ChimeraX commands (.cxc) that place a marker at each C-alpha (Angstrom):
marker #1 position -0.21,-0.01,-0.08 radius 0.5
marker #1 position 2.89,2.47,0.79 radius 0.5
marker #1 position 4.22,2.05,-2.91 radius 0.5
marker #1 position 0.58,2.81,-4.10 radius 0.5
marker #1 position 0.77,5.88,-2.30 radius 0.5
marker #1 position 4.10,7.12,-3.63 radius 0.5
marker #1 position 2.86,6.53,-7.65 radius 0.5
marker #1 position 1.04,9.80,-7.56 radius 0.5
marker #1 position 4.13,11.52,-6.14 radius 0.5
marker #1 position 6.43,9.65,-8.72 radius 0.5
marker #1 position 4.38,10.50,-11.60 radius 0.5
marker #1 position 4.22,14.38,-10.59 radius 0.5
marker #1 position 8.22,14.55,-10.06 radius 0.5
marker #1 position 8.54,12.62,-13.66 radius 0.5
marker #1 position 6.19,15.13,-15.37 radius 0.5
marker #1 position 8.11,18.29,-13.46 radius 0.5
marker #1 position 11.39,16.92,-14.92 radius 0.5
marker #1 position 10.06,16.46,-18.44 radius 0.5
marker #1 position 8.56,19.93,-18.31 radius 0.5
marker #1 position 11.77,21.51,-17.42 radius 0.5
marker #1 position 13.74,19.49,-19.99 radius 0.5
marker #1 position 11.27,20.56,-22.69 radius 0.5
marker #1 position 11.79,24.17,-21.32 radius 0.5
marker #1 position 15.39,24.01,-21.75 radius 0.5
marker #1 position 15.65,22.63,-24.90 radius 0.5
marker #1 position 13.00,25.10,-26.29 radius 0.5
marker #1 position 15.40,27.92,-25.63 radius 0.5
marker #1 position 18.11,26.52,-27.83 radius 0.5
marker #1 position 15.80,27.19,-30.98 radius 0.5
marker #1 position 14.95,30.90,-30.01 radius 0.5
marker #1 position 18.50,31.59,-29.02 radius 0.5
marker #1 position 20.04,30.23,-32.32 radius 0.5
marker #1 position 17.68,32.26,-34.38 radius 0.5
marker #1 position 18.28,35.20,-32.26 radius 0.5
marker #1 position 22.13,34.78,-33.20 radius 0.5
marker #1 position 21.40,34.24,-37.16 radius 0.5
marker #1 position 19.73,37.56,-36.84 radius 0.5
marker #1 position 22.20,39.20,-35.04 radius 0.5
marker #1 position 24.70,38.36,-37.50 radius 0.5
marker #1 position 22.29,39.40,-40.54 radius 0.5
marker #1 position 21.95,42.74,-38.82 radius 0.5
marker #1 position 25.53,43.24,-37.93 radius 0.5
marker #1 position 26.43,42.63,-41.70 radius 0.5
marker #1 position 23.50,44.98,-42.68 radius 0.5
marker #1 position 24.98,47.81,-41.23 radius 0.5
marker #1 position 28.52,46.94,-42.16 radius 0.5
marker #1 position 27.26,47.14,-45.75 radius 0.5
marker #1 position 25.98,50.48,-45.13 radius 0.5
marker #1 position 29.30,52.14,-43.91 radius 0.5
marker #1 position 28.65,52.00,-40.22 radius 0.5
marker #1 position 32.06,50.88,-39.56 radius 0.5
marker #1 position 33.67,54.14,-40.66 radius 0.5
marker #1 position 30.62,56.33,-39.94 radius 0.5
marker #1 position 29.72,54.41,-36.21 radius 0.5
marker #1 position 33.05,52.75,-35.34 radius 0.5
marker #1 position 32.13,52.65,-31.25 radius 0.5
marker #1 position 28.38,51.38,-32.10 radius 0.5
marker #1 position 29.69,48.48,-34.64 radius 0.5
marker #1 position 32.49,47.74,-32.27 radius 0.5
marker #1 position 29.74,46.69,-29.71 radius 0.5
marker #1 position 27.67,45.04,-31.87 radius 0.5
marker #1 position 30.24,42.77,-32.89 radius 0.5
marker #1 position 31.65,42.05,-29.76 radius 0.5
marker #1 position 27.94,41.27,-28.29 radius 0.5
marker #1 position 27.56,39.06,-31.59 radius 0.5
marker #1 position 30.64,37.27,-30.72 radius 0.5
marker #1 position 29.99,36.72,-26.92 radius 0.5
marker #1 position 26.50,35.57,-28.31 radius 0.5
marker #1 position 28.21,33.00,-30.39 radius 0.5
marker #1 position 30.43,31.78,-27.56 radius 0.5
marker #1 position 27.11,31.34,-25.24 radius 0.5
marker #1 position 25.61,29.51,-27.68 radius 0.5
marker #1 position 28.57,27.11,-28.23 radius 0.5
marker #1 position 28.67,26.87,-24.25 radius 0.5
marker #1 position 24.93,26.11,-24.29 radius 0.5
marker #1 position 24.09,29.13,-22.11 radius 0.5
marker #1 position 20.92,29.89,-24.02 radius 0.5
marker #1 position 19.56,32.61,-22.30 radius 0.5
marker #1 position 22.95,34.73,-22.21 radius 0.5
marker #1 position 23.26,33.92,-26.09 radius 0.5
marker #1 position 19.55,35.46,-26.57 radius 0.5
marker #1 position 20.10,38.41,-24.59 radius 0.5
marker #1 position 23.43,39.25,-26.15 radius 0.5
marker #1 position 22.15,38.71,-29.86 radius 0.5
marker #1 position 19.16,41.17,-29.13 radius 0.5
marker #1 position 22.00,43.62,-27.75 radius 0.5
marker #1 position 23.97,42.99,-30.97 radius 0.5
marker #1 position 20.89,43.77,-32.99 radius 0.5
marker #1 position 20.16,46.76,-31.33 radius 0.5
marker #1 position 23.96,48.30,-31.58 radius 0.5
marker #1 position 24.19,47.23,-35.08 radius 0.5
marker #1 position 20.57,49.03,-35.98 radius 0.5
marker #1 position 21.93,51.91,-34.13 radius 0.5
marker #1 position 25.26,52.11,-36.01 radius 0.5
marker #1 position 22.97,51.61,-39.01 radius 0.5
marker #1 position 20.92,54.46,-38.48 radius 0.5
marker #1 position 23.79,56.45,-37.37 radius 0.5
marker #1 position 25.57,56.02,-40.58 radius 0.5
marker #1 position 22.59,56.64,-42.93 radius 0.5
marker #1 position 21.94,59.83,-40.81 radius 0.5
marker #1 position 25.69,61.22,-41.26 radius 0.5
marker #1 position 25.25,60.15,-45.05 radius 0.5
marker #1 position 22.37,62.42,-45.31 radius 0.5
marker #1 position 23.80,65.07,-43.17 radius 0.5
marker #1 position 26.61,65.15,-45.89 radius 0.5
marker #1 position 24.22,65.13,-48.75 radius 0.5
marker #1 position 22.35,67.81,-47.49 radius 0.5
marker #1 position 25.61,69.85,-46.75 radius 0.5
marker #1 position 26.69,69.42,-50.23 radius 0.5
marker #1 position 23.24,70.24,-51.62 radius 0.5
marker #1 position 23.57,73.69,-49.58 radius 0.5
marker #1 position 26.99,74.39,-50.68 radius 0.5
marker #1 position 25.93,73.66,-54.50 radius 0.5
marker #1 position 22.94,76.24,-53.80 radius 0.5
marker #1 position 25.59,78.83,-52.66 radius 0.5
marker #1 position 27.40,78.48,-55.52 radius 0.5
marker #1 position 24.81,78.74,-57.89 radius 0.5
marker #1 position 23.66,81.93,-56.05 radius 0.5
marker #1 position 26.69,83.47,-56.63 radius 0.5
marker #1 position 26.85,82.62,-60.20 radius 0.5
marker #1 position 23.64,84.07,-60.46 radius 0.5
marker #1 position 24.53,87.32,-58.49 radius 0.5
marker #1 position 27.54,87.53,-61.12 radius 0.5
marker #1 position 25.68,86.97,-63.91 radius 0.5
marker #1 position 22.98,90.06,-62.98 radius 0.5
marker #1 position 25.84,92.08,-61.82 radius 0.5
marker #1 position 27.32,91.84,-65.65 radius 0.5
marker #1 position 23.83,92.22,-67.54 radius 0.5
marker #1 position 22.87,95.25,-65.62 radius 0.5
marker #1 position 26.26,97.11,-66.39 radius 0.5
marker link #1:1,2 radius 0.2
marker link #1:2,3 radius 0.2
marker link #1:3,4 radius 0.2
marker link #1:4,5 radius 0.2
marker link #1:5,6 radius 0.2
marker link #1:6,7 radius 0.2
marker link #1:7,8 radius 0.2
marker link #1:8,9 radius 0.2
marker link #1:9,10 radius 0.2
marker link #1:10,11 radius 0.2
marker link #1:11,12 radius 0.2
marker link #1:12,13 radius 0.2
marker link #1:13,14 radius 0.2
marker link #1:14,15 radius 0.2
marker link #1:15,16 radius 0.2
marker link #1:16,17 radius 0.2
marker link #1:17,18 radius 0.2
marker link #1:18,19 radius 0.2
marker link #1:19,20 radius 0.2
marker link #1:20,21 radius 0.2
marker link #1:21,22 radius 0.2
marker link #1:22,23 radius 0.2
marker link #1:23,24 radius 0.2
marker link #1:24,25 radius 0.2
marker link #1:25,26 radius 0.2
marker link #1:26,27 radius 0.2
marker link #1:27,28 radius 0.2
marker link #1:28,29 radius 0.2
marker link #1:29,30 radius 0.2
marker link #1:30,31 radius 0.2
marker link #1:31,32 radius 0.2
marker link #1:32,33 radius 0.2
marker link #1:33,34 radius 0.2
marker link #1:34,35 radius 0.2
marker link #1:35,36 radius 0.2
marker link #1:36,37 radius 0.2
marker link #1:37,38 radius 0.2
marker link #1:38,39 radius 0.2
marker link #1:39,40 radius 0.2
marker link #1:40,41 radius 0.2
marker link #1:41,42 radius 0.2
marker link #1:42,43 radius 0.2
marker link #1:43,44 radius 0.2
marker link #1:44,45 radius 0.2
marker link #1:45,46 radius 0.2
marker link #1:46,47 radius 0.2
marker link #1:47,48 radius 0.2
marker link #1:48,49 radius 0.2
marker link #1:49,50 radius 0.2
marker link #1:50,51 radius 0.2
marker link #1:51,52 radius 0.2
marker link #1:52,53 radius 0.2
marker link #1:53,54 radius 0.2
marker link #1:54,55 radius 0.2
marker link #1:55,56 radius 0.2
marker link #1:56,57 radius 0.2
marker link #1:57,58 radius 0.2
marker link #1:58,59 radius 0.2
marker link #1:59,60 radius 0.2
marker link #1:60,61 radius 0.2
marker link #1:61,62 radius 0.2
marker link #1:62,63 radius 0.2
marker link #1:63,64 radius 0.2
marker link #1:64,65 radius 0.2
marker link #1:65,66 radius 0.2
marker link #1:66,67 radius 0.2
marker link #1:67,68 radius 0.2
marker link #1:68,69 radius 0.2
marker link #1:69,70 radius 0.2
marker link #1:70,71 radius 0.2
marker link #1:71,72 radius 0.2
marker link #1:72,73 radius 0.2
marker link #1:73,74 radius 0.2
marker link #1:74,75 radius 0.2
marker link #1:75,76 radius 0.2
marker link #1:76,77 radius 0.2
marker link #1:77,78 radius 0.2
marker link #1:78,79 radius 0.2
marker link #1:79,80 radius 0.2
marker link #1:80,81 radius 0.2
marker link #1:81,82 radius 0.2
marker link #1:82,83 radius 0.2
marker link #1:83,84 radius 0.2
marker link #1:84,85 radius 0.2
marker link #1:85,86 radius 0.2
marker link #1:86,87 radius 0.2
marker link #1:87,88 radius 0.2
marker link #1:88,89 radius 0.2
marker link #1:89,90 radius 0.2
marker link #1:90,91 radius 0.2
marker link #1:91,92 radius 0.2
marker link #1:92,93 radius 0.2
marker link #1:93,94 radius 0.2
marker link #1:94,95 radius 0.2
marker link #1:95,96 radius 0.2
marker link #1:96,97 radius 0.2
marker link #1:97,98 radius 0.2
marker link #1:98,99 radius 0.2
marker link #1:99,100 radius 0.2
marker link #1:100,101 radius 0.2
marker link #1:101,102 radius 0.2
marker link #1:102,103 radius 0.2
marker link #1:103,104 radius 0.2
marker link #1:104,105 radius 0.2
marker link #1:105,106 radius 0.2
marker link #1:106,107 radius 0.2
marker link #1:107,108 radius 0.2
marker link #1:108,109 radius 0.2
marker link #1:109,110 radius 0.2
marker link #1:110,111 radius 0.2
marker link #1:111,112 radius 0.2
marker link #1:112,113 radius 0.2
marker link #1:113,114 radius 0.2
marker link #1:114,115 radius 0.2
marker link #1:115,116 radius 0.2
marker link #1:116,117 radius 0.2
marker link #1:117,118 radius 0.2
marker link #1:118,119 radius 0.2
marker link #1:119,120 radius 0.2
marker link #1:120,121 radius 0.2
marker link #1:121,122 radius 0.2
marker link #1:122,123 radius 0.2
marker link #1:123,124 radius 0.2
marker link #1:124,125 radius 0.2
marker link #1:125,126 radius 0.2
marker link #1:126,127 radius 0.2
marker link #1:127,128 radius 0.2
marker link #1:128,129 radius 0.2
marker link #1:129,130 radius 0.2
view
């Protein structure tokens, strides 16, 4: 009779172990996907000129991506996922800063072109009025 009383306890313990193991294995897939997404984000930022225009942010993104890969290899899926998300955020920031710098440069060039055209117009108008 004593062993019959332990059966529900044993079944509950087994169910808890199965649930815990399932939870651990389910972390691997999201972490792997996050690391892959972070790699894509870093590559996209690098292709927009971010290494030159936002070097600190790119260095942070690459460092966190490297550490995420190391955590993934060590089967520390929570850390891998967290670092991968941070790497993505840093890469997006670097890409945004690079885009902003390029837009600012284009706007400055356009302003300079407008200034030159105005000077040419003023010169042309001054020679016509003489």
